[in-house]
C-alpha positions, 0 to 999 in steps of 0.5 A: 503446468497451469498458472496455479502451480506457477503461483505456488512455486513463486510463493514458496520461493518468495519465502526464501527470497528478499524481494525488497529492492528487486525489480527496480523497486516495483511495488508488490502489487498486481501489474494492473494496479501498478499501471493504474498508479503510474497514471495518477501519481505526479510530482505534486502527489502526496502519498500515504501508505500502510506497510512500507517496501518497494512501493515506498521507494517507487512512490518517493521517486515519483511523488512530492511526499510519502508518509508510511506506517510500518510494523516490522522493525527489520523491514523498517530498517531495510526500507530506510537503508534503501531510501538512504541509498537512493538519497530520497529525503521526501519520505517519513516512515513511522514505526509502530508494531501495533499501529492498526490498533491506534488512532492515526492522530496518536502516531503521526505528527500534526504535519502528516495528519493531512489529506492525501492524493493517494492512500495505499493500504497494503499492511500490516501483516495478518488478514484481520490486522490489515482489515482493521485499519481501513476505517481509519485510513479512508479519512486521509483521502482528499476529494478527488483522491484515491484509496487503493486496497491490496489483497481484497480477496481476503475474507476480513475485507468484505465488511470494509468493502461494503462500508466503502461502497456505502460511502458512494465513492467511485469504485474500480475493481482490479481483476486478479493478476500477478505482481512482478514477483509472481504472487497472485493479487487483486485490488479495489481502488476507490476515488473520493468524489463526494 
């Protein structure tokens, strides 16, 4: 059986399984993307992410501070429960069902409207909704920091990729790979150098 069919099988299983908290909180990103993040996240890192989950716990165990946006109420509660279980107090999760349609300054508290070392854009649900927010979150990346875009093979991302290319940031394309749960992923990582 070739790799395509394994992906289809895993994706069908994934619909039924609740992977949150599994695999030692490995983010639902390709193995290459996780490996990259392992090399840049430090105990002093400030991390911002759209979409919470295993990545929230994973970052919280490694970084100084994590701020996350979430648009799904049950998911928000599950992630908060995991953070409580792990006694991680360096995380703030903002819950808003339509956060991608609002300016971040209208959602985040003033103390969280800062520049971050790493911004992971992996939400909200829905291809078009996910693409909408890129032009909002790139402002949060500090000089020398990283913007990680997950699932960049999706059509709505193309204009955002062109926009970010225009900014002239250093770009690293992560080739198609699989996450710890068997889903196919690819990513693009931008580093703000100017």
